[in-house]
N, CA, C, O and the ligand as a Tripos MOL2 file, in Angstrom:
@<TRIPOS>MOLECULE
protein
  277   275    70     0     0
PROTEIN
NO_CHARGES

@<TRIPOS>ATOM
      1 N          51.9020   64.7520   27.5880 N.3       1 MET1
      2 CA         51.2220   63.5680   27.4380 C.3       1 MET1
      3 C          49.6950   63.6810   26.9750 C.2       1 MET1
      4 O          49.3020   63.3760   25.8490 O.2       1 MET1
      5 N          48.9030   64.1590   27.9990 N.am      2 SER2
      6 CA         47.5890   64.4400   27.6730 C.3       2 SER2
      7 C          47.1830   65.7890   28.2900 C.2       2 SER2
      8 O          47.8200   66.2740   29.2250 O.2       2 SER2
      9 N          46.0870   66.3930   27.7340 N.am      3 ASN3
     10 CA         45.6850   67.6630   28.3250 C.3       3 ASN3
     11 C          44.3660   67.4560   29.1310 C.2       3 ASN3
     12 O          43.5650   68.3780   29.2830 O.2       3 ASN3
     13 N          44.1780   66.2260   29.6330 N.am      4 LYS4
     14 CA         43.0030   65.7880   30.3810 C.3       4 LYS4
     15 C          42.7330   66.8670   31.3460 C.2       4 LYS4
     16 O          43.6370   67.2530   32.0870 O.2       4 LYS4
     17 N          41.5060   67.4030   31.3920 N.am      5 PRO5
     18 CA         41.3500   68.6200   32.5140 C.3       5 PRO5
     19 C          41.1990   67.9500   33.9550 C.2       5 PRO5
     20 O          40.8020   66.8040   34.1650 O.2       5 PRO5
     21 N          41.5560   68.8020   34.8150 N.am      6 ALA6
     22 CA         41.3600   68.4910   36.1290 C.3       6 ALA6
     23 C          39.8830   68.1540   36.5790 C.2       6 ALA6
     24 O          38.9620   68.7130   35.9850 O.2       6 ALA6
     25 N          39.6170   67.2650   37.6010 N.am      7 ARG7
     26 CA         38.2400   66.9830   37.9850 C.3       7 ARG7
     27 C          37.5780   68.0760   38.7710 C.2       7 ARG7
     28 O          36.3790   68.3350   38.6680 O.2       7 ARG7
     29 N          38.3920   68.6890   39.5380 N.am      8 THR8
     30 CA         37.9720   69.7670   40.4990 C.3       8 THR8
     31 C          38.9780   70.8490   40.4510 C.2       8 THR8
     32 O          40.1580   70.5920   40.2100 O.2       8 THR8
     33 N          38.5230   72.1440   40.6880 N.am      9 LEU9
     34 CA         39.3040   73.2620   40.9030 C.3       9 LEU9
     35 C          38.7350   74.1500   42.0030 C.2       9 LEU9
     36 O          37.5530   74.1440   42.3450 O.2       9 LEU9
     37 N          39.7090   74.9260   42.5320 N.am     10 THR10
     38 CA         39.1350   75.7800   43.5880 C.3      10 THR10
     39 C          39.1880   77.2320   43.0160 C.2      10 THR10
     40 O          40.0620   77.6190   42.2410 O.2      10 THR10
     41 N          38.1370   78.0070   43.4930 N.am     11 PHE11
     42 CA         38.2440   79.4960   43.4410 C.3      11 PHE11
     43 C          37.7430   80.1670   44.4540 C.2      11 PHE11
     44 O          37.0390   79.6020   45.2900 O.2      11 PHE11
     45 N          38.0220   81.3890   44.5130 N.am     12 LYS12
     46 CA         37.2970   82.2360   45.6010 C.3      12 LYS12
     47 C          35.9090   82.7820   45.0390 C.2      12 LYS12
     48 O          35.6530   83.1790   43.9020 O.2      12 LYS12
     49 N          35.1590   82.6970   46.0640 N.am     13 CYS13
     50 CA         33.8190   83.1590   45.8160 C.3      13 CYS13
     51 C          33.7340   84.6800   45.6000 C.2      13 CYS13
     52 O          34.3330   85.5140   46.2790 O.2      13 CYS13
     53 N          32.9170   84.9290   44.5710 N.am     14 THR14
     54 CA         32.8890   86.5010   44.3960 C.3      14 THR14
     55 C          32.1860   87.3720   45.4060 C.2      14 THR14
     56 O          32.3230   88.5830   45.5790 O.2      14 THR14
     57 N          31.4700   86.5900   45.9840 N.am     15 LYS15
     58 CA         30.3530   87.1930   47.0340 C.3      15 LYS15
     59 C          31.0900   87.3820   48.6390 C.2      15 LYS15
     60 O          31.0890   88.4240   49.2950 O.2      15 LYS15
     61 N          31.6570   86.1610   49.0080 N.am     16 CYS16
     62 CA         32.0220   86.1950   50.2490 C.3      16 CYS16
     63 C          33.6370   85.8130   50.5030 C.2      16 CYS16
     64 O          34.1780   85.6750   51.6000 O.2      16 CYS16
     65 N          34.2090   85.6920   49.2710 N.am     17 ALA17
     66 CA         35.6770   85.3970   49.2250 C.3      17 ALA17
     67 C          36.2560   84.1170   50.0710 C.2      17 ALA17
     68 O          37.3880   84.0310   50.5460 O.2      17 ALA17
     69 N          35.1510   83.0940   50.1470 N.am     18 LYS18
     70 CA         35.5740   81.9630   50.8030 C.3      18 LYS18
     71 C          36.0550   80.9500   49.6050 C.2      18 LYS18
     72 O          35.8330   81.3420   48.4590 O.2      18 LYS18
     73 N          36.6230   79.8250   49.7570 N.am     19 SER19
     74 CA         36.9540   79.0050   48.7120 C.3      19 SER19
     75 C          35.8140   78.2650   48.1800 C.2      19 SER19
     76 O          34.9880   77.8630   48.9990 O.2      19 SER19
     77 N          35.6230   78.0020   46.8520 N.am     20 VAL20
     78 CA         34.7900   77.2820   46.3860 C.3      20 VAL20
     79 C          35.2330   76.2110   45.6140 C.2      20 VAL20
     80 O          36.0680   76.5400   44.7720 O.2      20 VAL20
     81 N          34.8950   74.8820   45.6430 N.am     21 GLN21
     82 CA         35.3220   73.9460   44.8470 C.3      21 GLN21
     83 C          34.3510   73.7070   43.6770 C.2      21 GLN21
     84 O          33.1570   73.5270   43.9170 O.2      21 GLN21
     85 N          34.8250   73.6980   42.4200 N.am     22 VAL22
     86 CA         34.0730   73.4410   41.3340 C.3      22 VAL22
     87 C          34.3860   72.1180   40.7120 C.2      22 VAL22
     88 O          35.5220   71.6470   40.7710 O.2      22 VAL22
     89 N          33.4360   71.5380   40.1400 N.am     23 PHE23
     90 CA         33.6100   70.0810   39.6000 C.3      23 PHE23
     91 C          33.2830   69.9970   38.1390 C.2      23 PHE23
     92 O          32.2570   70.4120   37.6010 O.2      23 PHE23
     93 N          34.4300   69.3240   37.5060 N.am     24 LEU24
     94 CA         34.1220   69.1030   36.1600 C.3      24 LEU24
     95 C          32.7030   68.5470   35.7970 C.2      24 LEU24
     96 O          32.2730   67.5720   36.4140 O.2      24 LEU24
     97 N          31.9560   69.1520   34.7940 N.am     25 GLN25
     98 CA         30.7560   68.7200   34.3570 C.3      25 GLN25
     99 C          30.8430   67.8750   33.1490 C.2      25 GLN25
    100 O          31.6830   68.0470   32.2660 O.2      25 GLN25
    101 N          29.8420   66.8580   33.1490 N.am     26 LYS26
    102 CA         29.7550   66.0780   31.9890 C.3      26 LYS26
    103 C          29.1650   66.9820   30.8040 C.2      26 LYS26
    104 O          28.3660   67.9090   30.9360 O.2      26 LYS26
    105 N          29.6850   66.5510   29.7230 N.am     27 VAL27
    106 CA         29.2740   67.4160   28.5820 C.3      27 VAL27
    107 C          29.1550   66.4160   27.3030 C.2      27 VAL27
    108 O          29.7220   65.3230   27.2810 O.2      27 VAL27
    109 N          28.4030   66.8830   26.3100 N.am     28 SER28
    110 CA         28.2920   65.9020   25.2700 C.3      28 SER28
    111 C          29.4790   66.0130   24.3600 C.2      28 SER28
    112 O          30.2690   66.9530   24.4420 O.2      28 SER28
    113 N          29.5920   65.0190   23.4740 N.am     29 ALA29
    114 CA         30.8140   64.9320   22.8400 C.3      29 ALA29
    115 C          31.1290   65.9830   21.7800 C.2      29 ALA29
    116 O          32.2770   66.1670   21.3770 O.2      29 ALA29
    117 N          30.1770   66.5990   21.3870 N.am     30 CYS30
    118 CA         30.5600   67.7470   20.3890 C.3      30 CYS30
    119 C          30.6380   69.2040   21.1910 C.2      30 CYS30
    120 O          30.4740   70.2640   20.5850 O.2      30 CYS30
    121 N          30.8610   69.1520   22.3750 N.am     31 SER31
    122 CA         31.1300   70.3790   23.3040 C.3      31 SER31
    123 C          32.5830   70.8660   22.8440 C.2      31 SER31
    124 O          33.4830   70.1370   22.4260 O.2      31 SER31
    125 N          32.6160   72.1500   22.9980 N.am     32 HIS32
    126 CA         33.9930   72.7550   22.7630 C.3      32 HIS32
    127 C          34.6510   73.2580   23.9880 C.2      32 HIS32
    128 O          35.7100   73.8850   23.9610 O.2      32 HIS32
    129 N          33.9380   72.9440   25.1590 N.am     33 ILE33
    130 CA         34.5910   73.4220   26.3820 C.3      33 ILE33
    131 C          34.5040   72.3940   27.4580 C.2      33 ILE33
    132 O          33.7710   71.4150   27.3140 O.2      33 ILE33
    133 N          35.3260   72.6010   28.6850 N.am     34 GLN34
    134 CA         35.3970   71.7800   29.7610 C.3      34 GLN34
    135 C          34.7160   72.6800   30.7170 C.2      34 GLN34
    136 O          35.3770   73.6150   31.1690 O.2      34 GLN34
    137 N          33.3970   72.5190   31.1170 N.am     35 PRO35
    138 CA         32.7630   73.2520   31.9620 C.3      35 PRO35
    139 C          32.9740   72.8370   33.4390 C.2      35 PRO35
    140 O          33.1240   71.6490   33.7250 O.2      35 PRO35
    141 N          32.9850   73.7640   34.3310 N.am     36 TYR36
    142 CA         33.1430   73.5110   35.8870 C.3      36 TYR36
    143 C          31.9670   74.1880   36.5070 C.2      36 TYR36
    144 O          31.6090   75.3020   36.1240 O.2      36 TYR36
    145 N          31.3760   73.5520   37.4340 N.am     37 GLN37
    146 CA         30.3840   74.2340   38.2660 C.3      37 GLN37
    147 C          30.4660   73.8010   39.6500 C.2      37 GLN37
    148 O          30.7040   72.6110   39.8590 O.2      37 GLN37
    149 N          30.3000   74.6160   40.6440 N.am     38 GLY38
    150 CA         30.2020   74.5320   41.9990 C.3      38 GLY38
    151 C          29.4070   75.4670   42.7630 C.2      38 GLY38
    152 O          28.9850   76.4450   42.1450 O.2      38 GLY38
    153 N          29.0710   75.3360   44.2050 N.am     39 ILE39
    154 CA         28.2230   76.2760   44.7600 C.3      39 ILE39
    155 C          28.8790   76.4250   46.1140 C.2      39 ILE39
    156 O          29.2860   75.4490   46.7440 O.2      39 ILE39
    157 N          28.9800   77.7780   46.5840 N.am     40 CYS40
    158 CA         29.6660   78.3140   47.6720 C.3      40 CYS40
    159 C          28.7890   78.0260   48.8590 C.2      40 CYS40
    160 O          27.6200   77.7230   48.6200 O.2      40 CYS40
    161 N          29.1910   78.0800   50.0900 N.am     41 SER41
    162 CA         28.2610   77.6890   51.3440 C.3      41 SER41
    163 C          27.4350   78.9190   51.3920 C.2      41 SER41
    164 O          26.3620   78.8530   51.9900 O.2      41 SER41
    165 N          27.8120   80.0780   50.8160 N.am     42 CYS42
    166 CA         26.8650   81.2080   50.8670 C.3      42 CYS42
    167 C          25.7270   81.0950   49.8480 C.2      42 CYS42
    168 O          24.7630   81.8590   49.9060 O.2      42 CYS42
    169 N          25.8430   80.1070   48.8810 N.am     43 GLY43
    170 CA         24.7810   80.0400   47.9730 C.3      43 GLY43
    171 C          25.0610   80.5710   46.6120 C.2      43 GLY43
    172 O          24.1900   80.5060   45.7450 O.2      43 GLY43
    173 N          26.3120   81.1310   46.3600 N.am     44 GLU44
    174 CA         26.4610   81.6200   45.1170 C.3      44 GLU44
    175 C          27.1900   80.6910   44.1790 C.2      44 GLU44
    176 O          28.2780   80.1940   44.4650 O.2      44 GLU44
    177 N          26.5740   80.4860   43.0940 N.am     45 ILE45
    178 CA         27.0320   79.4620   42.1540 C.3      45 ILE45
    179 C          28.2730   80.0790   41.3550 C.2      45 ILE45
    180 O          28.2470   81.1920   40.8290 O.2      45 ILE45
    181 N          29.3010   79.2560   41.3370 N.am     46 ARG46
    182 CA         30.4930   79.6280   40.6890 C.3      46 ARG46
    183 C          30.8050   78.7450   39.4960 C.2      46 ARG46
    184 O          30.9510   77.5310   39.6330 O.2      46 ARG46
    185 N          30.9080   79.3700   38.3030 N.am     47 ARG47
    186 CA         30.9490   78.6250   37.1230 C.3      47 ARG47
    187 C          32.4130   78.9750   36.3080 C.2      47 ARG47
    188 O          32.7580   80.1440   36.1380 O.2      47 ARG47
    189 N          33.0570   78.0660   35.9290 N.am     48 TYR48
    190 CA         34.4330   78.1900   35.2310 C.3      48 TYR48
    191 C          34.3420   77.1540   33.9450 C.2      48 TYR48
    192 O          33.6690   76.1240   33.9690 O.2      48 TYR48
    193 N          35.1400   77.6030   32.8060 N.am     49 ALA49
    194 CA         35.1630   76.5950   31.9840 C.3      49 ALA49
    195 C          36.5350   77.1150   31.1000 C.2      49 ALA49
    196 O          36.9420   78.2760   31.0590 O.2      49 ALA49
    197 N          37.0980   76.0060   30.4480 N.am     50 THR50
    198 CA         38.1830   76.1740   29.5710 C.3      50 THR50
    199 C          37.6760   75.7150   28.2860 C.2      50 THR50
    200 O          36.8090   74.8510   28.1570 O.2      50 THR50
    201 N          38.3810   76.4650   27.1470 N.am     51 GLY51
    202 CA         37.9080   76.0070   25.7370 C.3      51 GLY51
    203 C          37.5110   77.1810   24.8260 C.2      51 GLY51
    204 O          38.0180   78.2860   25.0180 O.2      51 GLY51
    205 N          36.6980   76.9920   23.9270 N.am     52 ASP52
    206 CA         36.3080   77.8750   23.0060 C.3      52 ASP52
    207 C          35.8100   79.2120   23.6620 C.2      52 ASP52
    208 O          34.9110   79.2030   24.5030 O.2      52 ASP52
    209 N          36.3640   80.2420   23.2870 N.am     53 LYS53
    210 CA         36.2380   81.5680   23.9210 C.3      53 LYS53
    211 C          34.6980   81.9400   24.1600 C.2      53 LYS53
    212 O          34.2980   82.1770   25.3010 O.2      53 LYS53
    213 N          33.8720   81.9840   23.0840 N.am     54 ASP54
    214 CA         32.5600   82.3290   22.9690 C.3      54 ASP54
    215 C          31.6540   81.3810   23.7440 C.2      54 ASP54
    216 O          30.6850   81.8190   24.3630 O.2      54 ASP54
    217 N          31.9420   80.1610   23.7180 N.am     55 VAL55
    218 CA         31.1180   79.0580   24.4630 C.3      55 VAL55
    219 C          31.2290   79.2150   25.9520 C.2      55 VAL55
    220 O          30.2810   79.2010   26.7380 O.2      55 VAL55
    221 N          32.6980   79.3910   26.2930 N.am     56 VAL56
    222 CA         32.9850   79.6790   27.7190 C.3      56 VAL56
    223 C          32.2680   80.8180   28.3370 C.2      56 VAL56
    224 O          31.7630   80.6990   29.4530 O.2      56 VAL56
    225 N          32.2000   81.9710   27.6250 N.am     57 GLU57
    226 CA         31.5570   83.2580   28.0860 C.3      57 GLU57
    227 C          30.0040   83.0030   28.2260 C.2      57 GLU57
    228 O          29.3340   83.4770   29.1430 O.2      57 GLU57
    229 N          29.5740   82.3130   27.3580 N.am     58 SER58
    230 CA         27.9750   82.1460   27.3260 C.3      58 SER58
    231 C          27.7000   81.0250   28.5030 C.2      58 SER58
    232 O          26.6570   81.1040   29.1520 O.2      58 SER58
    233 N          28.6670   79.9700   28.7680 N.am     59 PHE59
    234 CA         28.4480   79.0920   29.8230 C.3      59 PHE59
    235 C          28.6280   79.7950   31.2130 C.2      59 PHE59
    236 O          27.7950   79.4780   32.0630 O.2      59 PHE59
    237 N          29.5650   80.6780   31.5610 N.am     60 VAL60
    238 CA         29.8170   81.4410   32.5630 C.3      60 VAL60
    239 C          28.5210   82.4050   32.7860 C.2      60 VAL60
    240 O          28.0050   82.4750   33.9010 O.2      60 VAL60
    241 N          28.1260   82.9870   31.9150 N.am     61 ALA61
    242 CA         26.9930   83.8180   32.0530 C.3      61 ALA61
    243 C          25.6800   83.2400   32.2960 C.2      61 ALA61
    244 O          24.9100   83.7360   33.1190 O.2      61 ALA61
    245 N          25.3910   82.1820   31.5910 N.am     62 THR62
    246 CA         23.9800   81.6330   31.7670 C.3      62 THR62
    247 C          23.9810   80.1820   32.4140 C.2      62 THR62
    248 O          22.9820   79.7030   32.9510 O.2      62 THR62
    249 N          25.1310   79.5690   32.3150 N.am     63 GLY63
    250 CA         25.1590   78.1110   32.7820 C.3      63 GLY63
    251 C          24.7760   77.2360   31.6890 C.2      63 GLY63
    252 O          24.8280   76.0270   31.9150 O.2      63 GLY63
    253 N          24.3690   77.6680   30.4440 N.am     64 GLU64
    254 CA         24.0710   76.7770   29.3940 C.3      64 GLU64
    255 C          25.1580   76.6320   28.4000 C.2      64 GLU64
    256 O          25.9000   77.6060   28.2680 O.2      64 GLU64
    257 N          25.3840   75.5500   27.6590 N.am     65 ILE65
    258 CA         26.4740   75.5390   26.6160 C.3      65 ILE65
    259 C          25.7190   75.6120   25.5250 C.2      65 ILE65
    260 O          24.8630   74.7770   25.2350 O.2      65 ILE65
    261 N          26.0230   76.7140   24.7980 N.am     66 GLY66
    262 CA         25.3850   76.9230   23.4590 C.3      66 GLY66
    263 C          26.2530   76.3540   22.2470 C.2      66 GLY66
    264 O          27.4800   76.4180   22.1790 O.2      66 GLY66
    265 N          25.4070   75.7890   21.3100 N.am     67 HIS67
    266 CA         26.2630   75.4590   20.1290 C.3      67 HIS67
    267 C          25.6820   76.2230   18.9850 C.2      67 HIS67
    268 O          24.4880   76.5000   18.8630 O.2      67 HIS67
    269 N          26.6630   76.5420   18.1420 N.am     68 HIS68
    270 CA         26.2310   77.1660   16.8410 C.3      68 HIS68
    271 C          27.1090   76.6110   15.7600 C.2      68 HIS68
    272 O          28.1220   77.1900   15.3690 O.2      68 HIS68
    273 N          26.7000   75.5190   15.3150 N.am     69 HIS69
    274 CA         27.5110   74.7290   14.2160 C.3      69 HIS69
    275 C          27.0190   75.2360   12.9190 C.2      69 HIS69
    276 O          27.4810   74.7920   11.8680 O.2      69 HIS69
    277 ZN         30.3110   82.7930   48.9700 Zn       70 ZN70
@<TRIPOS>BOND
     1     1     2 1
     2     2     3 1
     3     3     4 2
     4     3     5 am
     5     5     6 1
     6     6     7 1
     7     7     8 2
     8     7     9 am
     9     9    10 1
    10    10    11 1
    11    11    12 2
    12    11    13 am
    13    13    14 1
    14    14    15 1
    15    15    16 2
    16    15    17 am
    17    17    18 1
    18    18    19 1
    19    19    20 2
    20    19    21 am
    21    21    22 1
    22    22    23 1
    23    23    24 2
    24    23    25 am
    25    25    26 1
    26    26    27 1
    27    27    28 2
    28    27    29 am
    29    29    30 1
    30    30    31 1
    31    31    32 2
    32    31    33 am
    33    33    34 1
    34    34    35 1
    35    35    36 2
    36    35    37 am
    37    37    38 1
    38    38    39 1
    39    39    40 2
    40    39    41 am
    41    41    42 1
    42    42    43 1
    43    43    44 2
    44    43    45 am
    45    45    46 1
    46    46    47 1
    47    47    48 2
    48    47    49 am
    49    49    50 1
    50    50    51 1
    51    51    52 2
    52    51    53 am
    53    53    54 1
    54    54    55 1
    55    55    56 2
    56    55    57 am
    57    57    58 1
    58    58    59 1
    59    59    60 2
    60    59    61 am
    61    61    62 1
    62    62    63 1
    63    63    64 2
    64    63    65 am
    65    65    66 1
    66    66    67 1
    67    67    68 2
    68    67    69 am
    69    69    70 1
    70    70    71 1
    71    71    72 2
    72    71    73 am
    73    73    74 1
    74    74    75 1
    75    75    76 2
    76    75    77 am
    77    77    78 1
    78    78    79 1
    79    79    80 2
    80    79    81 am
    81    81    82 1
    82    82    83 1
    83    83    84 2
    84    83    85 am
    85    85    86 1
    86    86    87 1
    87    87    88 2
    88    87    89 am
    89    89    90 1
    90    90    91 1
    91    91    92 2
    92    91    93 am
    93    93    94 1
    94    94    95 1
    95    95    96 2
    96    95    97 am
    97    97    98 1
    98    98    99 1
    99    99   100 2
   100    99   101 am
   101   101   102 1
   102   102   103 1
   103   103   104 2
   104   103   105 am
   105   105   106 1
   106   106   107 1
   107   107   108 2
   108   107   109 am
   109   109   110 1
   110   110   111 1
   111   111   112 2
   112   111   113 am
   113   113   114 1
   114   114   115 1
   115   115   116 2
   116   115   117 am
   117   117   118 1
   118   118   119 1
   119   119   120 2
   120   119   121 am
   121   121   122 1
   122   122   123 1
   123   123   124 2
   124   123   125 am
   125   125   126 1
   126   126   127 1
   127   127   128 2
   128   127   129 am
   129   129   130 1
   130   130   131 1
   131   131   132 2
   132   131   133 am
   133   133   134 1
   134   134   135 1
   135   135   136 2
   136   135   137 am
   137   137   138 1
   138   138   139 1
   139   139   140 2
   140   139   141 am
   141   141   142 1
   142   142   143 1
   143   143   144 2
   144   143   145 am
   145   145   146 1
   146   146   147 1
   147   147   148 2
   148   147   149 am
   149   149   150 1
   150   150   151 1
   151   151   152 2
   152   151   153 am
   153   153   154 1
   154   154   155 1
   155   155   156 2
   156   155   157 am
   157   157   158 1
   158   158   159 1
   159   159   160 2
   160   159   161 am
   161   161   162 1
   162   162   163 1
   163   163   164 2
   164   163   165 am
   165   165   166 1
   166   166   167 1
   167   167   168 2
   168   167   169 am
   169   169   170 1
   170   170   171 1
   171   171   172 2
   172   171   173 am
   173   173   174 1
   174   174   175 1
   175   175   176 2
   176   175   177 am
   177   177   178 1
   178   178   179 1
   179   179   180 2
   180   179   181 am
   181   181   182 1
   182   182   183 1
   183   183   184 2
   184   183   185 am
   185   185   186 1
   186   186   187 1
   187   187   188 2
   188   187   189 am
   189   189   190 1
   190   190   191 1
   191   191   192 2
   192   191   193 am
   193   193   194 1
   194   194   195 1
   195   195   196 2
   196   195   197 am
   197   197   198 1
   198   198   199 1
   199   199   200 2
   200   199   201 am
   201   201   202 1
   202   202   203 1
   203   203   204 2
   204   203   205 am
   205   205   206 1
   206   206   207 1
   207   207   208 2
   208   207   209 am
   209   209   210 1
   210   210   211 1
   211   211   212 2
   212   211   213 am
   213   213   214 1
   214   214   215 1
   215   215   216 2
   216   215   217 am
   217   217   218 1
   218   218   219 1
   219   219   220 2
   220   219   221 am
   221   221   222 1
   222   222   223 1
   223   223   224 2
   224   223   225 am
   225   225   226 1
   226   226   227 1
   227   227   228 2
   228   227   229 am
   229   229   230 1
   230   230   231 1
   231   231   232 2
   232   231   233 am
   233   233   234 1
   234   234   235 1
   235   235   236 2
   236   235   237 am
   237   237   238 1
   238   238   239 1
   239   239   240 2
   240   239   241 am
   241   241   242 1
   242   242   243 1
   243   243   244 2
   244   243   245 am
   245   245   246 1
   246   246   247 1
   247   247   248 2
   248   247   249 am
   249   249   250 1
   250   250   251 1
   251   251   252 2
   252   251   253 am
   253   253   254 1
   254   254   255 1
   255   255   256 2
   256   255   257 am
   257   257   258 1
   258   258   259 1
   259   259   260 2
   260   259   261 am
   261   261   262 1
   262   262   263 1
   263   263   264 2
   264   263   265 am
   265   265   266 1
   266   266   267 1
   267   267   268 2
   268   267   269 am
   269   269   270 1
   270   270   271 1
   271   271   272 2
   272   271   273 am
   273   273   274 1
   274   274   275 1
   275   275   276 2
@<TRIPOS>SUBSTRUCTURE
     1 MET1         2 RESIDUE 1 A MET
     2 SER2         6 RESIDUE 1 A SER
     3 ASN3        10 RESIDUE 1 A ASN
     4 LYS4        14 RESIDUE 1 A LYS
     5 PRO5        18 RESIDUE 1 A PRO
     6 ALA6        22 RESIDUE 1 A ALA
     7 ARG7        26 RESIDUE 1 A ARG
     8 THR8        30 RESIDUE 1 A THR
     9 LEU9        34 RESIDUE 1 A LEU
    10 THR10       38 RESIDUE 1 A THR
    11 PHE11       42 RESIDUE 1 A PHE
    12 LYS12       46 RESIDUE 1 A LYS
    13 CYS13       50 RESIDUE 1 A CYS
    14 THR14       54 RESIDUE 1 A THR
    15 LYS15       58 RESIDUE 1 A LYS
    16 CYS16       62 RESIDUE 1 A CYS
    17 ALA17       66 RESIDUE 1 A ALA
    18 LYS18       70 RESIDUE 1 A LYS
    19 SER19       74 RESIDUE 1 A SER
    20 VAL20       78 RESIDUE 1 A VAL
    21 GLN21       82 RESIDUE 1 A GLN
    22 VAL22       86 RESIDUE 1 A VAL
    23 PHE23       90 RESIDUE 1 A PHE
    24 LEU24       94 RESIDUE 1 A LEU
    25 GLN25       98 RESIDUE 1 A GLN
    26 LYS26      102 RESIDUE 1 A LYS
    27 VAL27      106 RESIDUE 1 A VAL
    28 SER28      110 RESIDUE 1 A SER
    29 ALA29      114 RESIDUE 1 A ALA
    30 CYS30      118 RESIDUE 1 A CYS
    31 SER31      122 RESIDUE 1 A SER
    32 HIS32      126 RESIDUE 1 A HIS
    33 ILE33      130 RESIDUE 1 A ILE
    34 GLN34      134 RESIDUE 1 A GLN
    35 PRO35      138 RESIDUE 1 A PRO
    36 TYR36      142 RESIDUE 1 A TYR
    37 GLN37      146 RESIDUE 1 A GLN
    38 GLY38      150 RESIDUE 1 A GLY
    39 ILE39      154 RESIDUE 1 A ILE
    40 CYS40      158 RESIDUE 1 A CYS
    41 SER41      162 RESIDUE 1 A SER
    42 CYS42      166 RESIDUE 1 A CYS
    43 GLY43      170 RESIDUE 1 A GLY
    44 GLU44      174 RESIDUE 1 A GLU
    45 ILE45      178 RESIDUE 1 A ILE
    46 ARG46      182 RESIDUE 1 A ARG
    47 ARG47      186 RESIDUE 1 A ARG
    48 TYR48      190 RESIDUE 1 A TYR
    49 ALA49      194 RESIDUE 1 A ALA
    50 THR50      198 RESIDUE 1 A THR
    51 GLY51      202 RESIDUE 1 A GLY
    52 ASP52      206 RESIDUE 1 A ASP
    53 LYS53      210 RESIDUE 1 A LYS
    54 ASP54      214 RESIDUE 1 A ASP
    55 VAL55      218 RESIDUE 1 A VAL
    56 VAL56      222 RESIDUE 1 A VAL
    57 GLU57      226 RESIDUE 1 A GLU
    58 SER58      230 RESIDUE 1 A SER
    59 PHE59      234 RESIDUE 1 A PHE
    60 VAL60      238 RESIDUE 1 A VAL
    61 ALA61      242 RESIDUE 1 A ALA
    62 THR62      246 RESIDUE 1 A THR
    63 GLY63      250 RESIDUE 1 A GLY
    64 GLU64      254 RESIDUE 1 A GLU
    65 ILE65      258 RESIDUE 1 A ILE
    66 GLY66      262 RESIDUE 1 A GLY
    67 HIS67      266 RESIDUE 1 A HIS
    68 HIS68      270 RESIDUE 1 A HIS
    69 HIS69      274 RESIDUE 1 A HIS
    70 ZN70       277 GROUP 0 **** ****
């Protein structure tokens, strides 16, 4: 039917191994990814995204969504 992304996902924190809930972020219409971001109770920010590989990698690394049109 549709490939609408889930609004929240859960991951394990890379620092303390607790569960971290990440939330789908609002993005501009020309974005090539669905970015998620959340923060663990230990303070570690967890980012995840699906979509264009290069944009996903730069988002996960920096928290910014780069465009190169
Ligand atoms: Zn943690």
